N, C-alpha and C positions, 0 to 999 in steps of 0.2 A: 532489851533488858540485859543488864550486865549479868553474865552467867558466873556466879561466884564458885560453882563447882568446877567450871572450866579454869577459872583463875587458880583454884587450889591445885588442879592437875598440872597446870603450867608451872607452878612453883615447886612441884614435886620433882624428885630425882628422875622420874620417867620422862619428863619433858626434854626435848632436844635443845630448843633455843628459847628459853623463857625470857630473854632480854627483849625479843620482838613483841611478846605479849605484854610485858610490863610497859613498853613504849606505847602500845595500843591503848592500854588502860590510862596512861598519862595523857594521851591525846584526847581521850573521851573526857577525862576530868577537866582538862584545859578548855574544852569546848563548852562546858557548862558554866552557868553564872555562879557567883559566890554563894548565893542562896541555894541553888540546886546542889552544889557540892556539899554544903552544910547539911541539907536534908538527906542526901545519900549517905553521908558519913554518920550522921546521928542514928538513922534507922537501920542501916545495913552493916556498918562497921562497929559503932559504939554500942549498939543494942538497945537504944532507947525505944520506948513504946510510942505508938501513935499519939496517945494521950499526952505524954511528956513533950513530944515534939510540937504538938499543937499549942501547948502552953508556951514553949520557947518562942514560937513564931507568931503567937497571938492570933491563931486561926482556929477554926472549928476542927474537930477530929475528921469530919467528913471532907473538908477542904484539904486537909493534910493528906488523907488517903488519895484523893484525886490528884494532888500535886505529885505524890510519889509514883502513882500509876503513869502519869504523863512523863515524868522524868525517866522511868525505866524504859518506856517506849522510845523516848528521844535517844537514850543511851544505846539502845539496840540499833536504831537507825544509824547513828554515828559509827558504831562498831562495824556494821555491815558495809559501810563505805570505805573502811580502812583497808 
């Protein structure tokens, strides 16, 4: 799972070398498909609800939740390999 609290810390003044973390996040995003990037952006960055994203993607709310869960798991796996 992409740890947004960690990202916030990394971008704070307390972080020593945030360029490395930004590069890691970029690597994760590039490893995702366009649809996965959209899903992550809509739900975690843009703040859309599951219901709204389900309408965008023409999927059920349940399928959208499952997709997001799998995406966060995949992101965590990618991050652990960096």
